[in-house]
C-alpha positions as CSV (number, residue, x, y, z in Angstrom):
1,M,76.7,84.3,101.4
2,K,73.7,86.2,100.0
3,Y,71.2,84.6,97.6
4,V,69.0,86.0,94.9
5,L,66.3,83.6,93.6
6,V,64.7,84.2,90.2
7,T,61.5,82.4,89.5
8,G,59.0,82.6,86.6
9,G,55.2,82.6,86.3
10,V,52.3,82.5,83.8
11,V,54.3,81.2,80.8
12,S,57.7,79.8,80.0
13,G,60.2,81.6,77.8
14,L,59.8,85.0,79.6
15,G,63.6,85.5,79.8
16,K,64.3,84.4,83.3
17,G,67.9,83.5,82.2
18,V,68.6,87.0,80.8
19,T,66.9,88.6,83.8
20,A,69.1,86.5,86.2
21,S,72.2,87.4,84.2
22,S,71.3,91.1,84.1
23,I,70.8,91.1,87.9
24,G,74.2,89.7,88.2
25,V,75.6,92.4,85.9
26,V,74.1,95.2,87.9
27,L,75.3,93.8,91.2
28,K,78.7,93.2,89.8
29,A,78.7,96.8,88.6
30,C,78.0,97.7,92.3
31,G,81.3,96.2,93.2
32,L,80.1,92.8,94.3
33,R,81.4,89.4,93.2
34,I,78.7,87.2,91.7
35,T,78.2,83.5,91.1
36,S,75.2,81.7,89.5
37,I,73.3,78.5,89.7
38,K,70.7,77.2,87.3
39,I,68.1,74.6,88.5
40,D,66.5,72.5,85.8
41,P,63.7,70.3,87.1
42,Y,64.0,67.6,84.4
43,L,65.1,64.1,85.2
44,N,68.0,64.1,82.8
45,T,71.4,64.1,84.6
46,D,72.5,66.8,82.2
47,A,71.6,68.4,78.9
48,G,74.1,66.3,76.9
49,T,71.6,63.8,75.4
50,M,68.8,66.3,74.8
51,S,67.8,67.3,71.3
52,P,68.5,71.0,70.4
53,F,64.9,71.2,69.1
54,E,63.7,70.1,72.6
55,H,65.8,72.3,74.8
56,G,68.1,74.6,72.7
57,E,71.8,74.3,72.5
58,V,74.0,72.3,74.9
59,F,76.5,74.6,76.5
60,V,79.9,73.1,77.3
61,L,82.0,74.3,80.3
62,D,85.7,74.2,80.9
63,D,85.4,71.1,83.1
64,G,83.4,69.3,80.4
65,G,80.0,69.8,81.9
66,E,77.2,69.7,79.3
67,V,74.7,72.2,80.7
68,D,71.7,74.3,80.0
69,L,72.1,77.3,77.6
70,D,71.3,79.7,80.4
71,L,74.7,79.0,81.9
72,G,76.1,80.4,78.7
73,N,74.2,83.6,79.4
74,Y,75.7,83.8,82.9
75,E,79.2,83.3,81.6
76,R,78.9,85.8,78.8
77,F,77.2,88.5,80.9
78,L,79.3,88.1,84.0
79,D,82.6,87.0,82.4
80,I,83.0,84.1,84.7
81,K,83.8,80.3,84.4
82,L,81.2,78.0,85.9
83,T,81.4,74.3,86.7
84,R,79.1,71.4,85.9
85,D,77.8,71.6,89.5
86,N,76.4,75.1,88.8
87,N,73.7,73.3,86.9
88,I,71.4,71.4,89.2
89,T,68.9,68.9,87.7
90,T,66.4,66.5,89.3
91,G,68.4,63.7,87.9
92,K,71.6,64.8,89.6
93,I,69.8,65.2,93.0
94,Y,68.0,61.9,92.9
95,Q,71.1,60.1,91.7
96,S,73.1,61.5,94.6
97,V,70.4,60.6,97.1
98,I,70.1,57.1,95.7
99,D,73.9,56.6,95.8
100,K,73.9,57.6,99.5
101,E,71.1,55.2,100.2
102,R,73.0,52.3,98.5
103,R,76.1,53.1,100.6
104,G,73.9,53.0,103.7
105,D,74.5,56.7,104.6
106,Y,70.9,57.0,105.8
107,L,71.3,54.3,108.4
108,G,68.2,52.3,107.4
109,K,65.8,55.3,107.4
110,T,63.0,55.6,104.9
111,V,64.3,57.8,102.2
112,Q,61.7,60.4,101.2
113,V,61.3,63.6,99.2
114,V,61.1,65.5,102.4
115,P,63.5,65.7,104.1
116,H,66.1,63.8,102.1
117,I,65.6,65.3,98.6
118,T,65.0,68.8,99.9
119,D,68.0,68.6,102.2
120,A,70.2,67.4,99.3
121,I,69.0,70.4,97.2
122,Q,69.9,72.9,99.9
123,E,73.3,71.3,100.6
124,W,74.1,71.3,96.9
125,I,73.3,75.0,96.6
126,E,75.3,76.0,99.7
127,R,78.3,73.9,98.5
128,V,78.4,75.2,94.9
129,A,77.8,78.8,95.9
130,L,81.2,78.8,97.7
131,I,83.1,77.8,94.5
132,P,85.0,80.8,93.1
133,V,84.1,81.4,89.5
134,D,85.9,84.7,88.7
135,G,89.5,83.6,89.1
136,K,89.9,84.7,92.7
137,E,90.3,82.4,95.7
138,D,87.6,83.5,98.0
139,P,83.8,82.8,97.5
140,A,81.6,85.3,95.8
141,D,79.4,87.8,97.7
142,V,76.1,86.9,96.0
143,C,74.8,83.8,94.4
144,V,72.0,84.3,91.8
145,I,69.8,81.2,91.5
146,E,67.4,80.7,88.6
147,L,64.6,78.1,89.0
148,G,63.7,76.7,85.6
149,G,60.2,76.1,84.5
150,T,57.0,77.9,85.7
151,I,55.5,78.1,89.2
152,G,52.9,75.3,89.5
153,D,54.9,72.7,87.4
154,I,54.7,69.3,89.2
155,E,58.4,68.6,88.5
156,S,59.4,71.8,90.3
157,M,57.7,71.1,93.6
158,P,60.6,69.5,95.5
159,F,62.8,72.5,94.5
160,I,60.2,75.0,95.6
161,E,59.8,73.3,98.9
162,A,63.6,73.1,99.3
163,L,64.0,76.8,98.5
164,G,61.2,77.8,100.9
165,Q,63.0,75.9,103.7
166,F,66.3,77.5,102.5
167,S,65.0,81.0,102.7
168,Y,64.0,80.4,106.3
169,R,67.3,78.6,107.0
170,V,69.6,81.5,105.8
171,G,67.3,84.1,107.4
172,P,66.1,87.6,106.5
173,G,68.7,89.8,105.0
174,N,70.4,86.9,103.1
175,F,67.7,85.9,100.7
176,C,65.9,87.9,98.0
177,L,63.2,86.5,95.6
178,V,62.6,88.1,92.2
179,H,59.6,86.8,90.4
180,V,59.4,87.3,86.6
181,S,55.9,87.3,85.3
182,L,53.9,88.4,82.3
183,V,51.6,91.4,82.1
184,P,49.9,90.9,78.7
185,V,48.3,93.7,76.6
186,L,45.1,92.7,74.8
187,N,45.1,94.2,71.4
188,V,41.3,94.6,71.5
189,V,41.3,97.1,74.4
190,G,45.0,97.9,74.7
191,E,44.9,97.5,78.5
192,Q,47.7,95.9,80.6
193,K,46.2,92.9,82.4
194,T,47.5,92.1,85.9
195,K,45.3,89.1,86.7
196,P,47.8,86.5,85.4
197,T,50.6,87.9,87.6
198,Q,48.2,88.1,90.6
199,H,47.4,84.4,90.2
200,S,51.1,83.5,89.7
201,V,52.1,85.3,92.9
202,R,49.2,83.8,94.8
203,G,50.4,80.4,93.8
204,L,54.0,81.2,94.8
205,R,52.9,82.5,98.2
206,G,50.8,79.4,98.7
207,L,54.0,77.3,98.2
208,G,55.8,79.2,100.9
209,L,57.7,81.8,99.0
210,T,57.0,85.5,99.0
211,P,58.5,87.7,96.3
212,N,60.5,90.8,97.3
213,I,60.6,92.1,93.7
214,L,58.3,91.7,90.7
215,A,59.9,91.8,87.3
216,C,57.0,92.2,84.8
217,R,57.5,91.4,81.1
218,S,55.4,93.5,78.9
219,T,55.6,95.2,75.5
220,K,55.8,98.6,77.1
221,A,56.4,100.2,80.5
222,L,53.8,99.6,83.1
223,D,51.4,102.3,83.9
224,E,51.4,103.7,87.4
225,N,47.9,102.5,88.1
226,V,48.9,99.0,87.0
227,K,51.8,99.1,89.4
228,G,49.5,100.2,92.1
229,K,47.1,97.3,91.5
230,L,49.9,94.8,91.4
231,S,51.3,96.2,94.7
232,Q,48.0,96.0,96.4
233,F,47.2,92.4,95.3
234,C,50.7,90.9,95.4
235,H,51.9,92.6,98.6
236,V,55.0,94.0,96.9
237,P,55.9,97.7,97.3
238,A,55.3,99.7,94.1
239,T,59.0,100.8,94.1
240,N,59.9,97.1,93.8
241,I,57.8,96.4,90.7
242,I,60.1,96.6,87.7
243,T,59.1,96.6,84.0
244,L,61.1,94.6,81.6
245,Y,59.6,95.8,78.4
246,D,60.7,94.9,74.9
247,V,64.1,96.5,73.9
248,S,66.2,96.5,70.8
249,N,68.9,94.2,72.3
250,I,69.3,92.3,75.5
251,W,72.2,94.4,76.6
252,H,69.7,97.1,77.5
253,I,68.1,94.8,80.2
254,P,70.8,95.6,82.9
255,L,70.3,99.3,82.1
256,L,66.5,98.9,82.6
257,L,67.2,97.3,86.0
258,R,69.5,100.1,87.0
259,D,67.3,102.9,85.7
260,Q,64.4,101.5,87.8
261,K,66.6,101.1,90.8
262,A,66.2,97.3,91.0
263,H,69.7,97.1,92.5
264,E,68.7,99.3,95.4
265,A,65.7,97.0,96.2
266,I,68.0,93.9,96.0
267,L,70.7,95.5,98.1
268,K,68.2,96.6,100.7
269,A,66.7,93.0,100.9
270,L,70.2,91.6,101.3
271,N,71.5,94.3,103.8
272,L,74.3,95.2,101.4
273,Q,73.5,98.9,101.0
274,C,76.5,99.9,103.1
275,V,79.1,97.9,101.1
276,A,77.9,98.5,97.5
277,R,78.6,101.4,95.3
278,K,76.6,103.1,92.5
279,P,76.6,100.7,89.5
280,A,79.3,101.5,87.0
281,L,77.8,100.6,83.7
282,E,79.3,103.1,81.3
283,E,81.1,100.5,79.2
284,W,78.0,98.4,79.1
285,T,75.8,101.4,78.1
286,A,78.2,102.3,75.3
287,R,78.1,98.8,73.9
288,A,74.3,98.6,74.0
289,E,74.0,102.0,72.2
290,L,76.7,101.1,69.7
291,C,74.8,97.9,68.8
292,D,71.7,100.0,68.1
293,M,73.5,102.5,65.9
294,L,75.2,100.0,63.5
295,H,73.6,100.1,60.0
296,E,76.1,98.7,57.5
297,P,75.1,95.0,57.2
298,V,77.3,91.9,57.0
299,R,75.5,88.8,56.0
300,I,76.5,85.4,57.3
301,A,74.8,82.3,56.0
302,M,74.3,79.8,58.8
303,V,74.1,76.4,57.2
304,G,72.8,73.9,59.7
305,K,70.2,71.2,60.5
306,Y,68.5,72.8,63.5
307,T,67.7,76.1,61.8
308,G,64.0,75.9,62.9
309,L,65.0,76.9,66.4
310,S,67.5,79.7,66.8
311,D,68.3,78.7,70.4
312,S,69.9,75.6,68.9
313,Y,72.8,77.8,67.9
314,L,72.6,80.5,70.6
315,S,76.3,80.7,71.5
316,V,77.2,80.8,67.8
317,L,74.8,83.7,67.3
318,K,76.2,85.6,70.3
319,A,79.8,85.0,69.1
320,L,78.8,86.4,65.7
321,L,77.2,89.4,67.4
322,H,80.3,90.1,69.5
323,A,82.5,90.0,66.4
324,S,80.2,92.1,64.3
325,I,80.1,94.9,66.8
326,A,83.9,94.8,67.0
327,C,83.9,95.2,63.2
328,H,81.2,98.0,63.4
329,R,78.8,96.0,61.3
330,K,75.1,95.2,61.7
331,L,74.8,91.4,61.8
332,V,72.3,89.7,59.5
333,V,72.1,86.0,59.8
334,E,70.7,84.1,56.8
335,W,69.3,80.8,58.0
336,V,69.9,78.1,55.5
337,A,68.6,74.6,56.1
338,A,71.4,72.2,55.0
339,T,68.8,69.8,53.5
340,D,67.5,72.5,51.2
341,L,70.8,72.7,49.4
342,E,70.9,69.0,48.4
343,D,69.9,67.6,45.0
344,A,66.9,65.8,46.6
345,A,65.4,69.2,47.5
346,A,65.7,70.4,43.9
347,R,63.4,67.6,42.9
348,E,61.0,67.5,45.9
349,T,60.9,71.2,47.0
350,P,62.3,73.3,44.2
351,D,61.2,76.6,45.7
352,A,63.0,75.9,49.0
353,Y,66.0,74.7,47.1
354,K,66.2,78.0,45.1
355,A,65.6,80.1,48.1
356,A,68.4,78.3,50.1
357,W,70.9,78.7,47.3
358,D,70.0,82.4,46.8
359,L,70.6,83.0,50.5
360,L,74.0,81.2,50.3
361,K,75.1,83.1,47.2
362,G,74.1,86.4,48.6
363,A,76.0,86.0,51.9
364,D,79.3,87.7,52.7
365,G,80.5,84.7,54.7
366,V,79.5,81.1,55.4
367,L,79.4,79.4,58.8
368,V,78.8,75.6,59.3
369,P,78.3,74.9,63.0
370,G,78.5,71.6,64.8
371,G,75.9,68.8,64.8
372,F,75.3,65.1,64.9
373,G,73.8,62.6,62.5
374,D,73.8,62.4,58.7
375,R,70.8,64.5,58.0
376,G,71.9,67.6,56.0
377,V,75.5,66.5,55.7
378,Q,75.5,66.6,51.9
379,G,74.1,70.1,52.0
380,K,76.9,71.2,54.3
381,I,79.5,69.7,52.0
382,L,78.0,71.7,49.1
383,A,78.1,74.9,51.2
384,A,81.8,74.3,52.0
385,K,82.5,73.6,48.3
386,Y,80.8,76.8,47.3
387,A,82.7,78.9,49.8
388,R,86.1,77.3,48.8
389,E,85.6,77.6,45.1
390,N,84.2,81.1,45.2
391,K,86.6,82.6,47.8
392,V,83.8,83.3,50.2
393,P,85.0,83.5,53.9
394,F,84.2,80.2,55.6
395,L,84.3,79.0,59.2
396,G,83.5,75.4,60.0
397,I,83.0,74.3,63.7
398,C,83.4,70.7,64.8
399,L,81.3,68.8,62.2
400,G,81.8,71.9,60.0
401,M,85.5,71.3,60.0
402,Q,85.0,67.6,59.3
403,I,82.8,68.2,56.3
404,A,85.3,70.8,54.9
405,V,88.0,68.1,55.0
406,I,85.6,65.6,53.4
407,E,84.7,68.0,50.6
408,F,88.4,68.8,49.9
409,A,89.2,65.1,49.7
410,R,86.4,64.5,47.3
411,S,86.9,67.6,45.1
412,V,90.7,68.1,45.1
413,L,92.1,64.6,45.8
414,G,89.4,62.9,43.7
415,L,88.4,60.5,46.4
416,Q,84.7,60.4,45.5
417,D,83.8,58.0,48.4
418,A,85.7,60.0,51.0
419,N,83.5,60.3,54.1
420,S,83.2,60.0,57.8
421,T,82.7,56.7,59.5
422,E,79.9,58.3,61.3
423,F,77.9,58.5,58.1
424,D,79.5,55.6,56.1
425,P,81.2,53.0,58.3
426,E,82.3,51.0,55.1
427,T,84.0,53.9,53.3
428,T,87.4,53.0,51.7
429,N,88.6,56.6,52.3
430,P,87.7,57.5,55.9
431,C,88.7,61.1,56.3
432,V,87.0,61.3,59.7
433,I,87.1,58.4,62.2
434,F,85.7,57.5,65.6
435,M,88.0,58.4,68.5
436,P,89.6,55.4,70.2
437,E,88.5,56.5,73.7
438,G,84.9,57.0,72.8
439,S,82.0,54.8,73.7
440,K,79.6,53.4,71.1
441,T,77.1,52.0,73.7
442,H,76.6,55.0,76.1
443,M,75.7,58.5,74.8
444,G,75.9,60.7,77.9
445,G,79.2,62.2,78.9
446,T,81.3,59.9,76.7
447,M,82.6,62.5,74.2
448,R,85.8,64.4,74.3
449,L,84.5,67.3,76.4
450,G,85.8,70.5,78.0
451,S,88.8,72.7,77.7
452,R,91.7,71.1,75.8
453,R,95.0,72.6,74.6
454,T,95.8,73.3,71.0
455,Y,99.4,73.9,69.8
456,F,100.1,75.9,66.7
457,H,102.4,74.0,64.3
458,V,102.3,76.8,61.7
459,I,102.9,80.3,63.1
460,D,102.5,82.2,59.9
461,C,98.8,81.4,59.5
462,K,95.6,83.4,59.9
463,S,94.4,81.6,63.0
464,A,97.7,82.2,64.9
465,K,97.7,85.9,63.9
466,L,94.1,86.3,65.1
467,Y,95.0,84.7,68.4
468,G,97.9,87.2,68.7
469,N,100.7,84.9,67.5
470,V,100.6,82.8,70.7
471,S,101.9,79.2,70.5
472,I,99.1,77.6,72.5
473,I,95.4,78.2,73.1
474,D,92.7,76.5,75.3
475,E,89.3,76.0,73.8
476,R,86.2,73.8,74.7
477,H,85.5,70.6,72.8
478,R,82.5,68.3,72.3
479,H,83.0,65.6,69.7
480,R,83.3,61.8,69.2
481,Y,84.9,61.8,65.7
482,E,88.2,63.3,64.5
483,V,90.1,63.8,61.3
484,N,91.9,60.6,60.3
485,P,95.7,61.2,61.1
486,D,96.6,58.7,58.4
487,M,95.2,61.0,55.7
488,V,96.8,64.2,56.9
489,E,99.9,64.0,54.8
490,Q,98.0,63.4,51.7
491,L,95.6,66.3,52.4
492,E,98.5,68.7,53.3
493,N,100.4,67.8,50.1
494,A,97.3,69.0,48.2
495,G,97.3,72.3,50.0
496,L,95.0,71.9,53.0
497,L,97.1,72.7,56.1
498,F,96.5,71.5,59.7
499,V,98.0,74.4,61.5
500,G,96.8,73.4,65.0
501,K,97.1,70.1,66.8
502,D,96.8,68.6,70.2
503,E,99.7,67.8,72.5
504,T,100.3,64.5,70.8
505,G,100.4,66.0,67.3
506,Q,98.0,63.2,66.2
507,R,94.7,65.0,66.7
508,M,93.8,67.7,64.3
509,E,92.4,70.9,65.8
510,I,92.6,73.7,63.2
511,V,92.7,73.5,59.4
512,E,93.3,76.3,57.0
513,L,93.4,76.8,53.2
514,P,96.3,79.2,52.7
515,S,95.3,80.1,49.1
516,H,91.8,81.2,50.3
517,P,91.0,84.7,51.8
518,Y,89.6,83.0,54.9
519,F,88.8,79.3,55.0
520,V,89.2,77.9,58.5
521,G,87.9,74.8,60.3
522,V,88.2,74.0,64.0
523,Q,87.5,70.8,65.9
524,F,86.7,72.8,69.1
525,H,83.9,75.3,69.8
526,P,85.2,78.8,70.0
527,E,81.8,80.3,70.5
528,F,81.6,79.0,74.1
529,K,84.3,81.5,75.2
530,S,83.3,84.6,73.3
531,R,82.3,87.5,75.5
532,P,80.9,91.0,74.9
533,G,83.9,93.2,74.3
534,K,86.1,90.1,73.9
535,P,85.0,88.4,70.7
536,S,86.3,85.0,69.8
537,A,89.4,85.3,67.6
538,L,88.1,83.0,64.8
539,F,84.6,84.6,64.7
540,L,86.3,88.0,64.5
541,G,88.3,86.6,61.6
542,L,85.2,85.5,59.8
543,L,83.3,88.8,60.3
544,S,86.3,90.9,59.4
545,A,87.0,88.8,56.3
546,A,83.3,89.1,55.3
547,S,83.5,92.9,55.8
548,G,86.9,93.5,54.2
549,Q,88.8,94.2,57.4
550,L,90.8,91.0,57.9
551,E,94.3,92.3,57.1
552,D,93.8,95.3,59.3
553,I,92.6,93.2,62.2
554,M,95.4,90.6,61.8
555,Q,97.9,93.4,62.1
556,N,96.2,95.0,65.2
557,P,93.9,92.3,66.8
558,F,94.5,93.5,70.3
559,R,92.6,96.8,69.8
560,F,89.3,95.0,70.4
561,Y,90.2,93.8,73.8
562,K,89.7,95.7,77.0
563,A,92.0,94.0,79.5
564,V,95.4,92.3,79.6
565,T,96.7,91.0,82.9
566,T,100.3,90.6,83.7
567,N,102.0,87.6,85.3
568,G,104.7,89.5,87.2
569,I,107.7,91.8,86.6
570,S,110.7,90.7,84.6
571,N,113.7,93.0,84.5
572,G,111.6,95.9,85.6
573,Q,109.1,95.5,82.7
574,P,105.6,94.1,82.8
575,T,105.5,90.6,81.3
576,V,102.3,90.4,79.4
577,K,100.1,87.4,79.8
578,I,98.1,86.6,76.7
579,H,94.3,86.0,77.3
580,Q,93.7,82.4,76.2
581,N,91.0,83.4,73.8
582,G,92.6,86.7,72.7
583,F,95.9,88.5,72.6
584,G,97.7,91.4,74.2
585,P,99.7,94.3,72.8
586,R,103.3,93.6,72.0
587,E,105.7,95.3,74.5
588,A,106.9,97.4,71.6
589,R,103.4,98.8,71.3
590,M,103.5,99.7,75.0
591,L,106.3,102.2,74.4
592,S,106.0,105.9,73.9
593,G,104.6,107.2,70.6
594,F,101.9,104.5,70.4
595,T,99.6,104.9,67.3
596,G,96.3,103.2,67.3
597,F,94.6,102.4,64.0
598,T,90.9,102.5,63.8
599,Q,88.5,101.6,61.0
600,H,87.9,105.3,60.2
601,G,91.3,106.8,60.8
602,V,94.5,106.9,62.8
603,M,94.6,107.7,66.5
604,E,97.3,110.2,67.3
605,S,100.4,109.4,69.3
606,L,99.7,109.3,73.1
607,G,103.2,110.5,74.0
608,G,105.6,109.4,76.7
609,M,104.6,106.9,79.4
610,S,105.5,106.9,83.1
611,T,106.1,103.6,84.8
612,D,104.1,104.6,87.8
613,H,100.8,105.8,86.6
614,L,99.3,106.3,83.2
615,D,95.9,107.8,82.5
616,Y,95.5,109.2,79.0
617,S,92.4,110.5,77.2
618,A,92.5,109.8,73.5
619,R,92.2,112.2,70.7
620,K,88.6,112.1,69.4
621,V,88.4,110.2,66.1
622,P,85.1,110.8,64.3
623,N,83.3,107.6,63.5
624,H,80.0,109.1,62.4
625,S,78.4,109.9,65.9
626,V,80.7,107.4,67.7
627,F,84.0,108.4,69.3
628,L,86.7,106.1,70.5
629,Y,88.4,106.6,73.9
630,F,91.8,105.1,74.7
631,S,93.2,104.8,78.2
632,W,96.0,103.1,80.1
633,S,96.3,102.5,83.8
634,W,99.1,100.9,85.7
635,R,98.6,99.6,89.2
636,S,101.9,98.3,90.5
637,E,100.4,97.0,93.7
638,S,98.5,94.3,91.8
639,D,100.8,93.9,88.9
640,A,97.9,94.5,86.5
641,M,97.9,96.5,83.3
642,Y,94.5,97.3,81.7
643,F,94.2,98.2,78.1
644,R,90.8,99.2,76.7
645,I,89.1,100.9,73.8
646,I,85.6,102.0,74.8
647,P,83.2,103.1,72.1
648,S,80.8,105.7,73.5
649,C,77.9,107.6,72.0
650,L,78.1,111.4,72.4
């Protein structure tokens, strides 16, 4: 196993997570298999009980792990599925050591930070690095480790000591340290200053770690004389000093690393030059450039309670971005504080009230994300009511679904006191109730968490069509409250359909309003499994409805997906396996004479197909300066069929 450690200096928030993810992308493009670990030095066992204002969103994994948002970056960039153990915290390490001490595993020895805590950290890293995360059985080739915080933080000291020992333990050729630092530019003189990075590297070296590569954040590319100075004082070759300057979107970061040959420096440090290939990032490049070229806007009103910090909804924002690019629209998110929509705001802060309603009414679609607590709930209910009555595309996630149900019960059924027992335990019409298996005394790890299966009970609905007319889907959950099953019949008789349910049929997962262009609520969090090039089906539905493309996309949803794997051969024909968050082409559409429909025209027939090998170049379909390419390939030895549409700038 090879290890790449990413540390940060000078200030926090430099983008270590994006840098670590981008390093993984470039190495993966070189043909290597990648896994990732995030180290968070806080004492919390996990991120589950932390305020979004404090630490950004809580990202949820398939196994129910509530982890740091950087693991979401890793999953999105690398298209992998991590486990809760891929997020190491001080709390987890100390808890494991104390549990061992209580069992008597240390045989009466004095338990100390060195060696017991540091050994536990190293053992955890080695164990987790061997867990496959890309669907294959064997361990990955390279493990990218991000150390949270900044060099010099007191809480990071045990981890830095452990990683120093670890680098010596695995030996040269198996460990590469990338240090992310800041090179500020003073506006007064316009000169790039290296002193903060010099001090940061000096502190790092004093703690027993020497960087192989410097990744310098700056507003513009480093001058050659600045690189020379950094090389001289930090003892890093000038060729190993990389500039991560400001770019138009984060998908350009892997391209910056490639262009500056960061992968060559890493491969050399890890003795992998002979096994890696030149990075294949054509598709990644096309996506980054396409994102820059989009100009026709689609406005989505994000109605939430944590709008003061965009990281609180990071995965939602990324899912919106993935879907907007698929729809060839420039995403514009209008942040609407839910409390500013309420009647109290009209009296206390009339300007904010008017501005909030102006943003909501000017949006092409409305999204109400998840949340906890009663602050802003009435504003979210008003937003759902506005979207329902004015036929504005609406997507409610978790709490967003619950408030949509409450609003419908109040406005359509006339149950004025309809509410959730989370907000009004004494309500006589509880539309949303506490789940029986939940805990009211312990907060951490007691919700319904992780990947759960949803069964479609209504096939002819928008959600099922967007998922490719599959009967079941797997999505990630994080909630304590659910729609009251005793009220479902009454709600459905009034026109609100619960089209998706769990395996028991008693837990409501997806709700739709058939009479509305797009009014969907889901109990799960589809944003956690959205990927670049593979947008979440329901976010794709929201963006396509907001941009007038919903009918076209429901008829041809698979055209936005680049890969469909098969699960074997049946009667000599490939049996298509549907991606659990997407959909594959029908077998009928695999036959000769396939016609692909694009936003700006019809792609011509591709002609007959051979069962052994297919490799077609599509007809060029003008899309301003963008062209679409279409290709098939069939590899019988691995029983895999790949289907992709790659936008590329010419």
